[in-house]
N, CA, C and O atoms as a CHARMM CRD file, in Angstrom:
* protein
*
  224
    1    1 MET  N     15.44200 125.92100 -17.59400 PROA 1      0.00000
    2    1 MET  CA    16.55200 125.00700 -17.55800 PROA 1      0.00000
    3    1 MET  C     17.26600 125.11600 -16.23900 PROA 1      0.00000
    4    1 MET  O     17.50100 126.23400 -15.78000 PROA 1      0.00000
    5    2 ARG  N     17.65400 123.93500 -15.54800 PROA 2      0.00000
    6    2 ARG  CA    18.30900 124.00300 -14.34900 PROA 2      0.00000
    7    2 ARG  C     19.77800 124.39500 -14.45200 PROA 2      0.00000
    8    2 ARG  O     20.47600 123.95700 -15.36700 PROA 2      0.00000
    9    3 ARG  N     20.25400 125.22300 -13.51000 PROA 3      0.00000
   10    3 ARG  CA    21.65900 125.64800 -13.58800 PROA 3      0.00000
   11    3 ARG  C     22.44300 124.72600 -12.79000 PROA 3      0.00000
   12    3 ARG  O     22.05300 124.46100 -11.65300 PROA 3      0.00000
   13    4 ILE  N     23.61300 124.15200 -13.29700 PROA 4      0.00000
   14    4 ILE  CA    24.39600 123.25000 -12.69500 PROA 4      0.00000
   15    4 ILE  C     25.67100 123.89600 -12.18800 PROA 4      0.00000
   16    4 ILE  O     26.31100 124.67600 -12.89300 PROA 4      0.00000
   17    5 ARG  N     26.02300 123.57000 -10.98100 PROA 5      0.00000
   18    5 ARG  CA    27.23800 124.12800 -10.31000 PROA 5      0.00000
   19    5 ARG  C     28.25000 123.02600 -10.45000 PROA 5      0.00000
   20    5 ARG  O     28.04700 121.88800 -10.02700 PROA 5      0.00000
   21    6 PHE  N     29.29700 123.39100 -11.03200 PROA 6      0.00000
   22    6 PHE  CA    30.55200 122.47000 -11.15000 PROA 6      0.00000
   23    6 PHE  C     31.43300 122.70500 -10.13900 PROA 6      0.00000
   24    6 PHE  O     31.69300 123.86200  -9.81100 PROA 6      0.00000
   25    7 THR  N     32.01500 121.60600  -9.50900 PROA 7      0.00000
   26    7 THR  CA    33.05600 121.69000  -8.41900 PROA 7      0.00000
   27    7 THR  C     34.37400 121.99000  -9.13400 PROA 7      0.00000
   28    7 THR  O     34.52200 121.81200 -10.34300 PROA 7      0.00000
   29    8 GLU  N     35.34100 122.46400  -8.30200 PROA 8      0.00000
   30    8 GLU  CA    36.63500 122.75100  -8.90000 PROA 8      0.00000
   31    8 GLU  C     37.28900 121.56000  -9.55800 PROA 8      0.00000
   32    8 GLU  O     37.94500 121.66100 -10.59400 PROA 8      0.00000
   33    9 ASP  N     37.07300 120.38000  -8.88500 PROA 9      0.00000
   34    9 ASP  CA    37.56300 119.09600  -9.40900 PROA 9      0.00000
   35    9 ASP  C     36.99900 118.79600 -10.86400 PROA 9      0.00000
   36    9 ASP  O     37.70300 118.37900 -11.78400 PROA 9      0.00000
   37   10 GLN  N     35.66000 119.05800 -10.95500 PROA 10     0.00000
   38   10 GLN  CA    35.12600 118.91500 -12.22700 PROA 10     0.00000
   39   10 GLN  C     35.55200 119.85500 -13.29600 PROA 10     0.00000
   40   10 GLN  O     35.72000 119.50200 -14.46300 PROA 10     0.00000
   41   11 ILE  N     35.71600 121.02900 -12.86900 PROA 11     0.00000
   42   11 ILE  CA    36.37500 122.07800 -13.80200 PROA 11     0.00000
   43   11 ILE  C     37.66800 121.73400 -14.33700 PROA 11     0.00000
   44   11 ILE  O     37.93100 121.79300 -15.53800 PROA 11     0.00000
   45   12 ILE  N     38.52400 121.35100 -13.38100 PROA 12     0.00000
   46   12 ILE  CA    39.93600 120.99400 -13.85400 PROA 12     0.00000
   47   12 ILE  C     39.85500 119.69000 -14.69800 PROA 12     0.00000
   48   12 ILE  O     40.70200 119.55700 -15.58100 PROA 12     0.00000
   49   13 GLY  N     38.98200 118.77000 -14.53100 PROA 13     0.00000
   50   13 GLY  CA    38.78000 117.69700 -15.34600 PROA 13     0.00000
   51   13 GLY  C     38.38200 117.99400 -16.74900 PROA 13     0.00000
   52   13 GLY  O     38.86200 117.34400 -17.67800 PROA 13     0.00000
   53   14 VAL  N     37.49600 118.98000 -16.94300 PROA 14     0.00000
   54   14 VAL  CA    37.15100 119.51900 -18.19800 PROA 14     0.00000
   55   14 VAL  C     38.34800 120.20600 -18.96600 PROA 14     0.00000
   56   14 VAL  O     38.47800 120.10000 -20.18600 PROA 14     0.00000
   57   15 LEU  N     39.17000 120.88300 -18.20000 PROA 15     0.00000
   58   15 LEU  CA    40.26400 121.52300 -18.71800 PROA 15     0.00000
   59   15 LEU  C     41.36100 120.48100 -19.15300 PROA 15     0.00000
   60   15 LEU  O     42.02200 120.64900 -20.17800 PROA 15     0.00000
   61   16 ARG  N     41.50700 119.48100 -18.38500 PROA 16     0.00000
   62   16 ARG  CA    42.39800 118.35100 -18.78300 PROA 16     0.00000
   63   16 ARG  C     41.95900 117.71800 -20.04000 PROA 16     0.00000
   64   16 ARG  O     42.80700 117.35100 -20.85400 PROA 16     0.00000
   65   17 GLU  N     40.70600 117.56200 -20.25900 PROA 17     0.00000
   66   17 GLU  CA    40.23300 116.91800 -21.45800 PROA 17     0.00000
   67   17 GLU  C     40.65700 117.77500 -22.55200 PROA 17     0.00000
   68   17 GLU  O     41.18500 117.26000 -23.53800 PROA 17     0.00000
   69   18 HSD  N     40.46300 119.16000 -22.47300 PROA 18     0.00000
   70   18 HSD  CA    40.92100 119.98000 -23.54000 PROA 18     0.00000
   71   18 HSD  C     42.34600 119.97900 -23.75400 PROA 18     0.00000
   72   18 HSD  O     42.76700 120.07600 -24.90600 PROA 18     0.00000
   73   19 GLU  N     43.16200 119.87900 -22.75000 PROA 19     0.00000
   74   19 GLU  CA    44.63900 119.61700 -22.89700 PROA 19     0.00000
   75   19 GLU  C     44.98300 118.35600 -23.71200 PROA 19     0.00000
   76   19 GLU  O     45.96200 118.33100 -24.45800 PROA 19     0.00000
   77   20 ALA  N     44.13900 117.29600 -23.54700 PROA 20     0.00000
   78   20 ALA  CA    44.36200 116.07000 -24.11500 PROA 20     0.00000
   79   20 ALA  C     43.94800 116.09500 -25.60000 PROA 20     0.00000
   80   20 ALA  O     44.06300 115.07900 -26.28500 PROA 20     0.00000
   81   21 GLY  N     43.49000 117.19600 -26.07900 PROA 21     0.00000
   82   21 GLY  CA    43.14600 117.34800 -27.48000 PROA 21     0.00000
   83   21 GLY  C     41.73400 117.39600 -27.92800 PROA 21     0.00000
   84   21 GLY  O     41.48900 117.45000 -29.13300 PROA 21     0.00000
   85   22 VAL  N     40.73400 117.37800 -26.99200 PROA 22     0.00000
   86   22 VAL  CA    39.40900 117.50300 -27.27400 PROA 22     0.00000
   87   22 VAL  C     39.02800 118.85800 -27.71100 PROA 22     0.00000
   88   22 VAL  O     39.42900 119.77200 -26.98900 PROA 22     0.00000
   89   23 LYS  N     38.33400 119.16800 -28.74900 PROA 23     0.00000
   90   23 LYS  CA    37.97100 120.50900 -29.25300 PROA 23     0.00000
   91   23 LYS  C     37.09300 121.12400 -28.26200 PROA 23     0.00000
   92   23 LYS  O     36.34000 120.44400 -27.56500 PROA 23     0.00000
   93   24 THR  N     37.18200 122.56400 -28.17000 PROA 24     0.00000
   94   24 THR  CA    36.43900 123.27500 -27.26900 PROA 24     0.00000
   95   24 THR  C     34.96700 123.13400 -27.52900 PROA 24     0.00000
   96   24 THR  O     34.24200 122.92100 -26.55700 PROA 24     0.00000
   97   25 ALA  N     34.47200 123.22200 -28.65900 PROA 25     0.00000
   98   25 ALA  CA    33.09000 123.12400 -29.01700 PROA 25     0.00000
   99   25 ALA  C     32.52100 121.79700 -28.47600 PROA 25     0.00000
  100   25 ALA  O     31.47900 121.76600 -27.82100 PROA 25     0.00000
  101   26 ASP  N     33.26900 120.67000 -28.78400 PROA 26     0.00000
  102   26 ASP  CA    32.84900 119.32400 -28.35300 PROA 26     0.00000
  103   26 ASP  C     32.70600 119.23700 -26.90500 PROA 26     0.00000
  104   26 ASP  O     31.71100 118.68000 -26.44100 PROA 26     0.00000
  105   27 LEU  N     33.67200 119.77000 -26.08500 PROA 27     0.00000
  106   27 LEU  CA    33.66500 119.76700 -24.65900 PROA 27     0.00000
  107   27 LEU  C     32.53700 120.60700 -24.16900 PROA 27     0.00000
  108   27 LEU  O     31.92300 120.19300 -23.18600 PROA 27     0.00000
  109   28 CYS  N     32.19000 121.70400 -24.70800 PROA 28     0.00000
  110   28 CYS  CA    31.13300 122.61300 -24.19300 PROA 28     0.00000
  111   28 CYS  C     29.84700 121.88800 -24.45200 PROA 28     0.00000
  112   28 CYS  O     28.99100 121.91600 -23.56700 PROA 28     0.00000
  113   29 ARG  N     29.62000 121.24700 -25.55900 PROA 29     0.00000
  114   29 ARG  CA    28.42300 120.54800 -25.80900 PROA 29     0.00000
  115   29 ARG  C     28.23100 119.32100 -24.91000 PROA 29     0.00000
  116   29 ARG  O     27.12800 119.00800 -24.46200 PROA 29     0.00000
  117   30 LYS  N     29.28400 118.68700 -24.68400 PROA 30     0.00000
  118   30 LYS  CA    29.29900 117.39400 -23.76800 PROA 30     0.00000
  119   30 LYS  C     28.86400 117.78300 -22.39500 PROA 30     0.00000
  120   30 LYS  O     27.99500 117.13700 -21.81000 PROA 30     0.00000
  121   31 HSD  N     29.47800 118.87900 -21.83800 PROA 31     0.00000
  122   31 HSD  CA    29.25700 119.23800 -20.52300 PROA 31     0.00000
  123   31 HSD  C     28.11400 120.32300 -20.24800 PROA 31     0.00000
  124   31 HSD  O     27.78700 120.68300 -19.11700 PROA 31     0.00000
  125   32 GLY  N     27.55200 120.79300 -21.43900 PROA 32     0.00000
  126   32 GLY  CA    26.41000 121.68200 -21.27900 PROA 32     0.00000
  127   32 GLY  C     26.79900 123.14800 -20.81300 PROA 32     0.00000
  128   32 GLY  O     26.04800 123.82800 -20.11400 PROA 32     0.00000
  129   33 ILE  N     28.02600 123.56700 -21.25700 PROA 33     0.00000
  130   33 ILE  CA    28.44700 124.91400 -20.89000 PROA 33     0.00000
  131   33 ILE  C     28.65400 125.77100 -22.08900 PROA 33     0.00000
  132   33 ILE  O     28.75500 125.22800 -23.18900 PROA 33     0.00000
  133   34 SER  N     28.72400 127.05700 -21.97200 PROA 34     0.00000
  134   34 SER  CA    29.00000 127.87700 -23.06100 PROA 34     0.00000
  135   34 SER  C     30.48400 128.10600 -23.19300 PROA 34     0.00000
  136   34 SER  O     31.27800 127.87800 -22.28100 PROA 34     0.00000
  137   35 ASP  N     30.83700 128.60400 -24.46600 PROA 35     0.00000
  138   35 ASP  CA    32.27700 128.80200 -24.74500 PROA 35     0.00000
  139   35 ASP  C     32.87100 129.81100 -23.72700 PROA 35     0.00000
  140   35 ASP  O     33.94500 129.59400 -23.16700 PROA 35     0.00000
  141   36 ALA  N     32.10700 130.94900 -23.50700 PROA 36     0.00000
  142   36 ALA  CA    32.53500 131.92800 -22.50200 PROA 36     0.00000
  143   36 ALA  C     32.76300 131.32500 -21.12000 PROA 36     0.00000
  144   36 ALA  O     33.69000 131.73600 -20.42200 PROA 36     0.00000
  145   37 THR  N     31.98200 130.40900 -20.72900 PROA 37     0.00000
  146   37 THR  CA    32.22800 129.78900 -19.39200 PROA 37     0.00000
  147   37 THR  C     33.51800 129.03000 -19.44900 PROA 37     0.00000
  148   37 THR  O     34.34700 129.11000 -18.54200 PROA 37     0.00000
  149   38 PHE  N     33.69700 128.23300 -20.60600 PROA 38     0.00000
  150   38 PHE  CA    34.86700 127.34100 -20.67300 PROA 38     0.00000
  151   38 PHE  C     36.14600 128.30000 -20.69300 PROA 38     0.00000
  152   38 PHE  O     37.13200 127.88600 -20.08300 PROA 38     0.00000
  153   39 TYR  N     36.22400 129.43400 -21.27700 PROA 39     0.00000
  154   39 TYR  CA    37.25300 130.36000 -21.36200 PROA 39     0.00000
  155   39 TYR  C     37.56300 131.05400 -20.05800 PROA 39     0.00000
  156   39 TYR  O     38.70200 131.40200 -19.74500 PROA 39     0.00000
  157   40 THR  N     36.42300 131.24800 -19.26700 PROA 40     0.00000
  158   40 THR  CA    36.52300 131.88000 -17.88400 PROA 40     0.00000
  159   40 THR  C     37.19500 130.90000 -16.98900 PROA 40     0.00000
  160   40 THR  O     38.09700 131.23500 -16.22200 PROA 40     0.00000
  161   41 TRP  N     36.72900 129.64300 -17.09900 PROA 41     0.00000
  162   41 TRP  CA    37.49100 128.57000 -16.25000 PROA 41     0.00000
  163   41 TRP  C     38.84200 128.42900 -16.60900 PROA 41     0.00000
  164   41 TRP  O     39.68400 128.26400 -15.72700 PROA 41     0.00000
  165   42 LYS  N     39.18700 128.47900 -17.92300 PROA 42     0.00000
  166   42 LYS  CA    40.56500 128.23900 -18.41900 PROA 42     0.00000
  167   42 LYS  C     41.41900 129.45700 -17.84900 PROA 42     0.00000
  168   42 LYS  O     42.55100 129.19500 -17.44300 PROA 42     0.00000
  169   43 SER  N     40.97400 130.73000 -17.78900 PROA 43     0.00000
  170   43 SER  CA    41.71900 131.78400 -17.30200 PROA 43     0.00000
  171   43 SER  C     41.90300 131.64800 -15.78700 PROA 43     0.00000
  172   43 SER  O     42.96500 132.00200 -15.27500 PROA 43     0.00000
  173   44 LYS  N     40.89600 131.14400 -15.05000 PROA 44     0.00000
  174   44 LYS  CA    40.98300 131.10200 -13.73200 PROA 44     0.00000
  175   44 LYS  C     41.67900 129.80800 -13.10900 PROA 44     0.00000
  176   44 LYS  O     42.38600 129.86000 -12.10200 PROA 44     0.00000
  177   45 TYR  N     41.42200 128.73500 -13.76400 PROA 45     0.00000
  178   45 TYR  CA    41.95500 127.45200 -13.30200 PROA 45     0.00000
  179   45 TYR  C     43.06500 126.85900 -14.13800 PROA 45     0.00000
  180   45 TYR  O     43.66200 125.88500 -13.68000 PROA 45     0.00000
  181   46 GLY  N     43.40100 127.34300 -15.30700 PROA 46     0.00000
  182   46 GLY  CA    44.29800 126.75400 -16.22300 PROA 46     0.00000
  183   46 GLY  C     45.62500 126.57600 -15.61200 PROA 46     0.00000
  184   46 GLY  O     46.13600 127.51400 -15.00100 PROA 46     0.00000
  185   47 GLY  N     46.20100 125.48400 -15.72600 PROA 47     0.00000
  186   47 GLY  CA    47.58800 125.11500 -15.15300 PROA 47     0.00000
  187   47 GLY  C     47.52800 124.69100 -13.68800 PROA 47     0.00000
  188   47 GLY  O     48.56500 124.41100 -13.08700 PROA 47     0.00000
  189   48 LEU  N     46.32700 124.63900 -13.10300 PROA 48     0.00000
  190   48 LEU  CA    46.31300 124.16800 -11.68800 PROA 48     0.00000
  191   48 LEU  C     45.99100 122.67500 -11.66500 PROA 48     0.00000
  192   48 LEU  O     45.38200 122.10500 -12.57000 PROA 48     0.00000
  193   49 THR  N     46.43900 122.10200 -10.58100 PROA 49     0.00000
  194   49 THR  CA    46.12100 120.67000 -10.26600 PROA 49     0.00000
  195   49 THR  C     45.05500 120.75700  -9.30000 PROA 49     0.00000
  196   49 THR  O     44.74600 121.83700  -8.79600 PROA 49     0.00000
  197   50 VAL  N     44.39500 119.52000  -8.97800 PROA 50     0.00000
  198   50 VAL  CA    43.23300 119.54300  -8.03100 PROA 50     0.00000
  199   50 VAL  C     43.77400 120.05000  -6.73000 PROA 50     0.00000
  200   50 VAL  O     43.11300 120.86700  -6.09000 PROA 50     0.00000
  201   51 SER  N     44.90700 119.63100  -6.30400 PROA 51     0.00000
  202   51 SER  CA    45.44000 120.02100  -4.95900 PROA 51     0.00000
  203   51 SER  C     45.68500 121.50200  -4.93600 PROA 51     0.00000
  204   51 SER  O     45.47000 122.11500  -3.89000 PROA 51     0.00000
  205   52 ASP  N     46.10400 122.10700  -5.97400 PROA 52     0.00000
  206   52 ASP  CA    46.32500 123.52900  -6.17000 PROA 52     0.00000
  207   52 ASP  C     45.03800 124.27100  -5.97400 PROA 52     0.00000
  208   52 ASP  O     45.00600 125.27900  -5.26800 PROA 52     0.00000
  209   53 ALA  N     43.94600 123.78600  -6.59600 PROA 53     0.00000
  210   53 ALA  CA    42.73100 124.37100  -6.51800 PROA 53     0.00000
  211   53 ALA  C     42.03900 124.27600  -5.16100 PROA 53     0.00000
  212   53 ALA  O     41.21000 125.12700  -4.83800 PROA 53     0.00000
  213   54 ALA  N     42.34800 123.29500  -4.38800 PROA 54     0.00000
  214   54 ALA  CA    41.94800 123.11600  -3.01900 PROA 54     0.00000
  215   54 ALA  C     42.42700 124.22700  -2.14100 PROA 54     0.00000
  216   54 ALA  O     41.76700 124.58800  -1.16600 PROA 54     0.00000
  217   55 ARG  N     43.52200 124.75400  -2.45900 PROA 55     0.00000
  218   55 ARG  CA    44.18700 125.79200  -1.61000 PROA 55     0.00000
  219   55 ARG  C     43.57200 127.15200  -1.82300 PROA 55     0.00000
  220   55 ARG  O     43.67000 128.04900  -0.98500 PROA 55     0.00000
  221   56 LEU  N     42.92100 127.27900  -2.99600 PROA 56     0.00000
  222   56 LEU  CA    42.35200 128.60600  -3.32400 PROA 56     0.00000
  223   56 LEU  C     41.23400 129.03200  -2.32700 PROA 56     0.00000
  224   56 LEU  O     40.66100 130.11300  -2.46600 PROA 56     0.00000
């Protein structure tokens, strides 16, 4: 299986979907990521906007 690299913009988009009320399991299935990956992204990028992430 090919590994997909997500951009910071895409990661923040996934986190915004979760904030909008989509269940974690549904998001992970839709985007092809594991729960662990999602929660890692949430701890790293949670609360950031796209412009904030660009400054990292």
